[in-house]
C-alpha positions in Angstrom: 2.4 47.0 1.4 0.7 45.5 -1.7 2.2 42.8 -3.9 2.6 45.3 -6.8 4.6 47.6 -4.6 6.8 44.8 -3.4 7.5 43.7 -7.0 8.5 47.3 -8.2 10.8 47.5 -5.2 12.4 44.2 -6.1 13.0 45.4 -9.7 14.6 48.8 -8.7 16.7 47.4 -5.8 19.7 46.3 -7.8 20.0 49.7 -9.6 19.7 51.6 -6.3 22.4 49.4 -4.8 24.7 50.1 -7.7 24.2 53.9 -7.4 24.8 53.8 -3.7 28.0 51.9 -4.3 29.3 54.5 -6.7 28.5 57.4 -4.4 30.2 55.8 -1.5 33.3 55.1 -3.7 33.5 58.7 -4.7 33.3 59.9 -1.1 36.0 57.4 -0.1 38.3 58.6 -2.9 38.0 62.2 -1.9 38.8 61.4 1.7 42.3 60.2 0.7 43.2 63.4 -1.2 45.2 66.4 0.2 43.5 69.9 0.1 45.6 70.9 -2.9 44.7 67.7 -4.8 41.0 68.0 -3.8 41.0 71.6 -5.1 42.6 70.7 -8.4 40.1 67.8 -8.8 37.2 70.0 -8.1 38.4 72.6 -10.7 38.9 69.9 -13.3 35.4 68.5 -12.6 33.9 72.0 -12.7 35.3 72.7 -16.1 34.0 69.3 -17.4 30.7 69.4 -15.4 28.5 69.8 -18.3 29.7 66.9 -20.4 30.1 64.8 -17.3 26.6 65.4 -16.1 25.2 64.3 -19.4 27.4 61.2 -19.6 26.7 60.4 -15.9 23.0 60.6 -16.3 23.1 58.2 -19.2 25.4 55.9 -17.2 23.0 56.0 -14.3 20.0 55.2 -16.5 21.8 52.4 -18.2 22.9 51.0 -14.9 19.4 51.2 -13.4 17.8 49.6 -16.5 20.4 46.8 -16.5 19.8 46.2 -12.8 16.1 46.0 -13.3 16.4 43.7 -16.2 18.8 41.4 -14.3 16.4 41.5 -11.3 13.5 40.5 -13.5 15.4 37.6 -15.0 16.5 36.4 -11.6 12.9 36.6 -10.3 11.5 34.9 -13.4 14.1 32.1 -13.5 14.8 31.6 -9.8 12.8 33.5 -7.2 9.2 33.0 -8.5 9.7 29.3 -9.5 11.4 28.6 -6.2 8.5 30.2 -4.3 5.9 28.2 -6.2 7.9 25.0 -5.8 7.9 25.7 -2.0 4.1 26.1 -2.0 3.7 22.9 -3.9 6.0 21.1 -1.5 3.9 22.3 1.5 0.7 21.0 -0.2 2.4 17.6 -1.1 3.6 17.2 2.5 0.0 17.1 3.7 -1.6 15.5 0.7 0.2 12.7 -1.2 -2.4 12.8 -3.9 -1.7 16.4 -4.8 -0.3 16.9 -8.3 3.5 17.1 -8.8 4.7 20.7 -9.5 5.2 21.7 -13.2 8.9 22.2 -14.2 9.7 25.9 -14.8 12.5 28.4 -14.4 16.3 27.9 -14.6 17.7 24.5 -15.4 18.8 24.0 -11.8 15.2 24.7 -10.6 13.8 22.3 -13.2 16.2 19.6 -12.1 15.2 20.2 -8.5 11.6 20.0 -9.5 12.2 16.7 -11.2 13.9 15.3 -8.2 11.0 16.5 -6.0 8.5 14.8 -8.3 10.5 11.5 -8.1 10.5 11.7 -4.3 6.8 12.4 -4.3 6.1 9.3 -6.5 8.2 7.2 -4.1 6.4 8.6 -1.1 3.0 8.1 -2.8 3.9 4.4 -3.4 4.9 4.0 0.3 1.7 5.8 1.3 -0.4 3.5 -0.9 1.2 0.5 0.7 0.6 1.8 4.2 -3.0 2.7 3.3 -3.5 -0.9 2.1 -2.2 -2.3 5.4 -4.4 0.1 7.3 -7.5 -0.9 5.3 -6.7 -4.5 6.0 -6.3 -3.8 9.8 -9.6 -1.8 9.8 -11.7 -4.5 8.1 -13.0 -5.9 11.4 -13.8 -2.4 12.7 -15.6 -1.6 9.4 -17.6 -4.8 9.6 -18.8 -3.9 13.1 -19.6 -0.4 12.0 -21.6 -1.6 9.1 -23.5 -4.0 11.4 -24.3 -1.1 13.7 -25.5 1.0 10.8 -27.6 -1.9 9.5 -29.1 -2.6 12.9 -30.0 1.1 13.5 -31.5 1.4 10.0 -33.8 -1.6 10.6 -35.1 -0.5 14.1 -38.8 0.4 14.0 -38.2 3.0 16.7 -36.5 6.4 16.3 -33.2 6.3 18.2 -30.8 9.1 18.9 -27.6 9.1 21.0 -26.3 12.4 22.5 -23.4 13.6 24.6 -24.2 15.4 27.9 -24.5 18.7 26.1 -27.2 17.4 23.9 -25.1 17.2 20.7 -26.2 14.4 18.4 -23.6 11.8 17.8 -25.7 8.9 16.5 -29.2 8.6 15.0 -31.0 6.2 12.7 -33.1 6.7 9.6 -36.4 6.5 11.5 -35.4 9.4 13.7 -34.4 11.5 10.7 -37.6 10.8 8.9 -39.7 11.5 12.0 -38.1 14.9 12.6 -38.4 15.9 9.0 -42.1 15.1 9.1 -42.5 17.1 12.3 -40.8 20.2 10.7 -42.4 20.4 7.3 -42.1 24.0 6.1 -45.5 25.6 5.3 -43.8 27.6 2.6 -43.0 24.4 0.7 -39.2 24.6 1.1 -39.1 21.2 2.7 -38.5 20.1 6.2 -36.0 21.9 8.4 -33.1 19.6 9.0 -33.3 19.0 12.8 -31.4 15.7 12.8 -27.7 15.7 12.1 -24.3 14.9 13.6 -23.2 17.6 15.9 -26.6 19.3 16.0 -28.4 20.0 19.2 -31.2 17.7 20.1 -32.9 20.7 21.8 -34.4 21.6 18.4 -36.5 18.5 18.9 -37.0 18.2 22.6 -36.9 21.1 25.1 -33.7 21.3 27.1 -35.5 21.7 30.4 -37.4 18.4 29.9 -34.2 16.6 29.0 -32.4 18.0 32.0 -35.2 16.8 34.3 -35.1 13.3 32.7 -31.3 13.2 33.1 -31.5 14.1 36.8 -34.1 11.3 37.2 -31.7 8.8 35.6 -28.8 10.0 37.7 -30.8 9.7 40.9 -31.8 6.1 40.0 -28.2 5.4 39.2 -27.2 6.7 42.6 -29.7 4.4 44.2 -28.0 1.5 42.5 -30.8 0.6 40.1 -29.4 -1.6 37.3 -31.6 -0.3 34.5 -31.9 3.4 35.3 -34.1 5.1 32.7 -36.8 7.8 32.4 -39.9 8.2 30.2 -41.8 11.4 29.5 -44.0 13.0 26.9 -42.9 16.2 25.2 -44.7 18.6 22.9 -43.0 19.9 19.7 -43.4 23.5 18.5 -45.7 22.2 15.8 -48.0 20.7 18.4 -47.1 17.0 18.0 -46.7 14.8 21.0 -43.6 12.7 21.4 -43.2 9.8 23.9 -39.6 9.8 24.8 -37.5 7.2 26.7 -34.0 8.1 28.0 -31.3 5.6 29.0 -27.8 6.5 30.1 -24.5 6.0 28.2 -21.8 5.3 30.8 -18.1 5.3 30.6 -16.8 1.8 30.6 -20.3 0.5 30.9 -20.6 1.2 34.7 -18.8 4.5 35.1 -20.0 8.1 35.0 -22.7 9.1 32.6 -21.1 10.5 29.4 -24.3 10.8 27.3 -27.8 9.4 26.8 -29.9 7.4 24.4 -33.3 8.8 23.4 -36.1 6.6 21.9 -39.0 8.5 20.2 -42.5 7.6 19.3 -45.0 10.1 17.8 -48.1 9.4 19.8 -50.2 12.4 18.6 -52.8 10.3 16.8 -52.9 7.7 19.5 -53.4 10.4 22.2 -56.2 12.0 20.1 -57.9 8.7 19.6 -57.7 7.9 23.3 -59.3 11.3 24.1 -62.0 10.6 21.6 -62.7 7.1 23.1 -62.9 8.6 26.5 -65.4 11.2 25.3 -67.6 8.5 23.6 -67.5 6.3 26.7 -68.3 9.2 29.0 -71.1 10.3 26.8 -72.5 6.8 26.5 -72.5 6.4 30.3 -74.2 9.7 31.0 -76.8 9.2 28.2 -77.5 5.6 29.3 -77.9 6.7 33.0 -80.5 9.2 31.8 -82.3 6.6 29.7 -82.3 4.0 32.5 -83.8 6.6 34.8 -86.6 7.5 32.3 -87.4 3.8 31.6 -87.5 3.0 35.3 -89.9 5.8 35.9 -92.1 4.7 33.0 -92.1 1.1 34.2 -93.0 2.1 37.7 -95.9 4.1 36.3 -97.1 1.2 34.2 -97.5 -0.8 37.4 -100.5 1.4 38.5 -103.7 -0.7 38.0 -106.0 2.3 37.3 -103.8 3.6 34.5 -105.8 4.6 31.4 -105.0 2.9 28.1 -103.8 6.0 26.3 -101.6 6.8 29.3 -100.3 3.3 29.3 -99.5 3.6 25.6 -97.7 6.9 26.2 -95.4 5.4 28.9 -94.8 2.3 26.7 -93.7 4.6 23.9 -91.2 6.3 26.3 -89.7 2.9 27.0 -89.5 2.1 23.3 -87.9 5.5 22.5 -85.3 5.2 25.2 -84.4 1.6 24.1 -84.1 2.8 20.5 -81.9 5.7 21.6 -79.7 3.4 23.6 -79.4 1.0 20.7 -78.4 3.9 18.4 -75.8 5.1 20.9 -74.3 1.6 21.2 -74.1 1.3 17.4 -72.3 4.6 17.2 -69.9 3.7 19.9 -69.2 0.3 18.3 -68.5 2.0 15.0 -66.2 4.5 16.6 -64.4 1.7 18.5 -63.9 -0.2 15.2 -62.6 2.9 13.5 -60.2 3.5 16.5 -59.1 -0.1 16.2 -58.2 0.4 12.5 -56.2 3.5 13.4 -54.3 1.7 16.2 -53.8 -1.5 14.1 -50.1 -1.7 13.0 -49.9 -1.4 9.2 -46.5 -2.0 7.6 -45.2 -1.4 4.1 -44.8 -4.6 2.1 -43.8 -5.1 -1.5 -46.9 -6.3 -3.4 -45.1 -9.1 -5.2 -43.8 -10.4 -1.9 -47.3 -10.4 -0.4 -48.8 -12.4 -3.3 -46.0 -15.0 -3.1 -46.4 -15.4 0.6 -50.2 -15.7 0.3 -49.9 -18.4 -2.4 -47.5 -20.4 -0.2 -49.9 -20.1 2.8 -52.9 -21.2 0.7 -51.1 -24.3 -0.4 -49.6 -25.2 3.0 -52.6 -24.5 5.1 -55.6 -25.4 2.8 -54.1 -27.4 0.0 -55.2 -24.8 -2.5 -52.9 -24.2 -5.4 -52.9 -20.6 -6.8 -50.8 -19.1 -9.6 -49.3 -15.7 -9.0 -49.6 -13.2 -11.8 -46.7 -10.7 -12.3 -47.1 -7.6 -10.2 -45.6 -4.1 -10.7 -42.1 -4.1 -9.3 -42.5 -0.8 -7.5 -46.0 -1.3 -6.0 -45.8 -1.2 -2.2 -48.8 -1.8 0.1 -49.5 -0.5 3.6 -51.1 -3.6 5.2 -51.5 -5.9 8.1 -49.5 -8.5 6.2 -50.3 -11.4 8.6 -54.0 -10.8 8.7 -54.3 -10.2 4.9 -52.4 -13.4 4.1 -54.7 -15.3 6.4 -57.8 -13.8 4.7 -56.5 -14.8 1.3 -55.7 -18.3 2.5 -59.2 -18.5 4.0 -61.0 -17.5 0.8 -58.7 -19.8 -1.3 -59.4 -22.7 1.0 -63.2 -22.2 0.7 -63.0 -21.9 -3.1 -60.8 -25.1 -3.4 -62.8 -27.3 -0.9 -66.4 -26.2 -1.2 -66.5 -24.8 -4.7 -63.8 -27.0 -6.3 -62.8 -23.9 -8.2 -60.3 -24.3 -11.0 -57.6 -21.9 -12.2 -57.1 -20.1 -8.9 -54.7 -17.1 -9.3 -53.7 -13.9 -7.4 -53.2 -10.6 -9.1 -52.4 -7.0 -8.1 -52.8 -3.7 -9.9 -52.4 0.0 -8.8 -55.6 2.1 -8.5 -54.5 5.7 -7.8 -53.3 5.9 -4.2 -54.8 2.4 -3.7 -54.4 -1.0 -5.1 -56.7 -3.8 -6.3 -55.8 -7.3 -5.0 -57.9 -10.0 -6.6 -58.3 -13.8 -6.0 -59.5 -15.1 -9.3 -61.1 -18.4 -10.4 -63.0 -19.7 -13.5 -66.7 -19.1 -13.1 -68.3 -22.5 -14.2 -70.8 -23.8 -11.7 -70.4 -20.8 -9.4 -72.9 -20.8 -6.5 -75.2 -17.8 -5.9 -73.6 -14.5 -5.1 -75.3 -14.5 -1.7 -73.4 -17.7 -0.7 -70.0 -16.3 -1.8 -70.7 -12.9 -0.2 -71.7 -14.7 3.0 -68.1 -16.1 3.3 -66.9 -12.5 3.7 -68.8 -12.1 7.0 -67.8 -15.4 8.5 -65.2 -15.5 11.3 -61.9 -16.8 9.8 -60.7 -18.5 13.0 -63.8 -19.7 14.8 -66.4 -17.9 16.8 -65.6 -14.4 17.7 -62.6 -14.0 15.3 -62.4 -11.3 12.7 -64.0 -11.8 9.3 -62.5 -11.1 5.8 -64.7 -8.0 5.7 -63.5 -6.9 9.1 -59.9 -7.1 7.9 -60.7 -5.1 4.7 -62.3 -2.4 6.8 -59.4 -2.4 9.2 -57.3 -1.2 6.3 -59.8 1.5 5.5 -60.7 -0.4 2.3 -63.4 -2.7 1.1 -63.9 -6.2 -0.4 -66.6 -7.3 -3.0 -67.4 -10.0 -5.5 -67.2 -9.3 -9.2 -67.7 -11.4 -12.4 -66.1 -11.1 -15.8 -68.7 -12.8 -17.9 -66.8 -12.3 -21.2 -63.8 -14.4 -19.9 -66.0 -16.5 -17.6 -64.0 -15.4 -14.5 -65.1 -14.4 -11.0 -63.0 -12.8 -8.4 -63.0 -11.3 -4.9 -61.4 -7.8 -5.0 -59.7 -6.2 -2.1 -59.3 -2.4 -2.1 -56.1 -1.8 -0.1 -54.0 1.3 0.6 -50.7 1.7 -1.3 -47.7 3.0 0.7 -47.8 6.8 0.7 -45.5 8.8 -1.6 -44.0 10.5 1.5 -43.0 7.2 3.0 -41.6 6.0 -0.3 -39.6 9.2 -0.6 -38.2 8.8 2.9 -37.2 5.2 2.1 -35.4 6.3 -1.0 -33.6 9.0 0.9 -32.6 6.7 3.7 -31.3 4.1 1.4 -28.4 6.3 0.6 -27.1 5.5 4.1 -25.9 8.9 5.3 -23.3 9.0 8.0 -25.4 8.5 11.1 -22.8 8.5 13.8 -19.6 10.0 15.1 -18.6 8.8 18.6 -15.7 11.2 18.7 -18.3 13.8 19.6 -18.5 12.3 23.1 -15.3 14.2 23.8 -16.5 17.5 22.3 -17.2 20.3 24.7 -19.0 23.6 23.9 -18.6 24.9 27.4 -17.6 28.6 27.8 -14.8 28.7 25.2 -15.0 31.7 22.8 -15.2 30.7 19.1 -12.0 32.7 18.2 -10.0 30.6 20.7 -11.3 27.3 19.3 -9.1 25.1 17.1 -10.1 25.1 13.4 -10.3 21.4 13.4 -12.7 21.3 16.4 -15.5 23.4 14.8 -18.6 22.5 12.9 -19.0 24.3 9.5 -21.7 24.9 6.9 -20.0 25.3 3.5 -22.4 26.9 1.1 -22.7 28.4 -2.4 -25.4 30.3 -4.3 -26.3 30.5 -7.9 -27.7 33.9 -9.0 -29.3 35.7 -11.9 -26.3 37.9 -12.2 -23.4 39.6 -10.4 -25.0 42.7 -9.0 -26.9 42.0 -5.7 -27.7 45.7 -5.2 -28.9 46.1 -8.7 -31.8 43.6 -8.7 -30.1 40.3 -9.2 -31.6 37.4 -7.2 -30.6 34.0 -5.8 -31.9 31.1 -7.8 -30.3 28.2 -6.0 -28.6 27.5 -2.6 -26.5 24.4 -1.9 -24.7 23.6 1.3 -22.8 20.7 3.1 -21.9 20.3 6.7 -18.4 19.5 8.1 -18.3 17.9 11.6 -15.1 16.6 13.2 -13.2 17.0 10.0 -15.7 15.0 7.9 -18.0 16.1 5.1 -21.5 14.7 5.9 -22.6 13.9 2.4 -25.9 12.5 3.7 -26.8 15.9 5.2 -26.8 18.2 2.2 -29.0 21.2 1.6 -30.0 22.0 -2.0 -33.0 24.2 -3.0 -34.1 26.0 -6.1 -35.5 29.4 -5.5 -38.1 31.3 -7.6 -36.4 34.7 -8.1 -39.7 36.3 -9.3 -37.8 37.8 -12.3 -36.3 36.8 -15.5 -33.1 34.6 -15.6 -30.7 36.0 -18.3 -30.1 33.5 -21.0 -26.4 34.2 -21.0 -26.1 32.7 -17.5 -28.1 29.5 -18.1 -25.2 27.6 -19.8 -23.1 28.3 -16.7 -25.4 27.4 -13.8 -27.9 25.3 -15.8 -30.9 26.7 -14.0 -33.8 27.5 -16.4 -36.9 29.5 -15.8 -39.0 26.3 -16.0 -37.0 24.8 -13.2 -37.6 27.6 -10.7 -41.2 28.4 -11.6 -43.5 27.6 -8.6 -40.5 26.9 -6.3 -40.4 28.6 -2.9 -39.3 32.2 -2.8 -36.2 33.4 -1.0 -38.3 34.6 1.9 -39.4 31.0 2.4 -36.0 29.3 1.7 -33.8 31.4 3.9 -35.4 30.5 7.3 -34.9 26.8 6.3 -31.3 27.4 5.3 -30.7 29.4 8.5 -31.9 26.5 10.6 -29.7 24.1 8.6 -26.6 26.3 9.3 -27.4 26.9 13.0 -24.6 26.4 15.5 -21.9 26.3 12.8 -19.4 28.7 11.2 -20.0 29.6 7.5 -17.5 28.8 4.8 -17.6 29.8 1.1 -15.4 30.7 -1.8 -15.4 34.4 -2.5 -18.0 34.3 0.2 -18.4 38.1 0.5 -20.4 37.8 -2.8 -22.8 35.2 -1.4 -23.1 37.0 2.0 -24.1 40.2 0.3 -27.0 38.4 -1.4 -28.1 36.9 2.0 -27.8 40.2 3.8 -30.1 42.0 1.4 -32.8 39.4 2.0 -32.5 39.0 5.8 -35.2 41.5 6.7 -37.7 39.9 4.2 -37.0 36.4 5.5 -37.0 37.4 9.2 -33.6 35.9 9.9 -30.1 37.1 10.5 -26.9 35.3 9.5 -24.6 36.5 12.2 -22.3 33.4 12.3 -18.6 33.9 11.8 -17.4 33.4 8.2 -14.3 32.0 6.5 -13.4 32.4 2.8 -11.3 29.7 1.0 -10.2 32.4 -1.5 -8.7 34.5 1.3 -7.1 31.5 3.0 -5.5 30.4 -0.3 -4.2 33.8 -0.9 -2.3 33.9 2.4 -1.0 30.4 1.9 0.1 30.7 -1.7 0.7 34.4 -2.3 2.8 33.7 -5.5 0.0 31.6 -7.2 -1.2 33.1 -10.4 -4.9 32.4 -9.7 -7.1 31.8 -6.7 -10.2 30.6 -8.5 -11.9 27.5 -7.1 -10.8 25.4 -10.0 -7.1 26.6 -9.6 -7.1 25.9 -5.9 -8.6 22.5 -6.3 -6.1 21.7 -9.0 -3.2 22.7 -6.7 -4.6 20.6 -3.8 -5.5 17.6 -5.8 -9.3 18.0 -5.4 -11.6 16.7 -8.2 -14.6 18.9 -8.8 -17.9 17.4 -10.0 -21.1 19.3 -10.6 -19.2 22.6 -11.2 -21.4 25.7 -11.2 -24.3 24.0 -9.4 -24.8 25.2 -5.9 -24.4 21.8 -4.2 -21.5 20.8 -6.5 -19.6 24.0 -5.7 -20.4 23.7 -2.0 -19.0 20.1 -1.8 -15.9 21.2 -3.8 -15.3 24.1 -1.5 -15.7 21.8 1.5 -13.0 19.5 0.2 -10.7 22.4 -0.6 -11.3 23.8 2.9 -10.3 20.5 4.6 -7.1 20.4 2.5 -6.2 24.0 3.6 -6.5 23.3 7.3 -3.2 21.4 7.8 -1.4 24.0 5.6 -2.7 26.7 7.9 -1.5 24.8 10.9 2.1 24.7 9.4 1.9 28.5 9.2 1.0 28.7 12.8 -2.6 29.5 12.1 -4.4 27.0 14.4 -7.4 28.8 15.9 -10.5 30.3 14.2 -9.5 33.8 15.4 -6.0 33.5 13.9 -7.5 32.4 10.6 -10.0 35.3 10.5 -7.2 37.8 11.3 -4.9 36.4 8.7 -7.7 36.4 6.0 -8.5 40.1 6.7 -4.9 41.1 5.8 -5.3 39.6 2.3 -5.5 41.9 -0.7 -8.7 40.2 -1.8 -10.4 41.1 1.6 -10.7 44.6 0.3 -13.2 43.7 -2.4 -16.7 44.9 -1.7 -20.1 43.8 -3.2 
């Protein structure tokens, strides 16, 4: 029965009850009369039937109207306000921050509402006091948590902790950056988010390899080895090679294995360089063996006393040719070895200004050379061997100060595209010949056999040279050094936001064999999403222009694991909608198409239930593009609009703004996909305890209740 039918029935019920009472009274009166009295009454009523019928009809109509009016007034002043007050009380019971109900209805209801509001204020004050004490008691735990997060963020190795099912419950920024680089989308929609709390590590490392490594660890544990671990190399779907180390996480430190720690290194380049080195070495050995054989044969022939001069010259030329070929091969091998050394040498990002300051201190402490530091760009980072480069600058500064007695030494740094110029500058009076200065660049910095300044520059893939500025009477050595790449800088900026990297409660999570409908609502992972579109007619040619999504794991919104992507709709965006969603044609021009974005979003939402507000609208847009994108969104879905309608059937509106207002949720970024997704996620979490109070505790119960809502009949 619909809400409209129930309201009409409520209005007509008093009139119907009055009519039934009159009919029953008449029947009771006639049952007390004798046959003669009943006959006389019937005759009298028959003669007056006409007038009575007219008067009776008017009476019935008046009575029914009066009853309906009275019922409406009762509902307006008492029933509806009482129902809305009840809904508000349920919300306030779960959320002390929820707004107090507005006074409405009869004076008695208003007085009751005022008393409820007063109690709510008192409860809020008590809750605030309790929260303050909890915060104080949690300070030590929070400090340890922050120390853990800081330690994990600073580790140079990618670290991931998983439970036995392979669900991720801790990871650091290096691991996240590594997996994003491994999964860059060729369509330009960004990397697929493989790393996230509650996600499966099997998207990074094959399950069979992990199972084998786990069995190895367990066997070593059974043998009593104190540091049971396993190492293996795994290939990613993109063809990269990962060197992986596994160590167990044990209950109580020495008990049964409850999870495992993985440490990753991308060894693709190192492996390729090793193969190349092996090939060069093998080629050198084979070619040298052939050359030695030819030279030995030529030398043996030259020993013949009766050898003619022209023949002797011919065999001598063979020896010379083979020696030259061997020399060329050795030079090529040496160059390849130097290039491999540069590839393998650890370069680290360092702020340019910090590098200059450290080099100036080293020049003064190690060589007695005082150098001024010119102001460097604040955002210029270098990818360098910081120790070696500082030593090279100190070496040159010492030579300039002791041998040249140079004046006005200074260090300066400037960007040069994807590179940087680092100069050590001095005044040019009495400068020796350029050959002398350039000769310093080839000298070993730390005695015989050590690297030279030029070696160090080449190790960075750059150069060093001498220049003169005759107008200002200056001379300087200039290093060409690599700046930190934009991709690394972007990763650093992203990681500085410190997303929520861990949730140890996932150790207790189990995915084994339980059907989703039987799972508690609070025990599931959700992807809450929203779309912005060119219009409201998905079947009529309107297109998605933005998708935003947030993940909920263990009852927490993971704000560090958001999905937000603009989409090129390949059609016009109506100007009437731009003030609402704020997406202009210029913003989407050149962005990935929906066929490129949906596979990335599908991977983001893997292994989760979908949640949205009026989500049938968004799902219709996705369904129409599934074939084009080659994906299928077959996850179960919940709708906050439907859930609100079954919890608050008497509410006048179930828009996202109205629900948020009732539940005390503040919305920021309204009508942007990411902003609406976050707001919907917060609303959804507020609805869960209210559903539990209604006896709706499992996912299946929530789906069944939502399907009975009036709004579930809407189609798109």
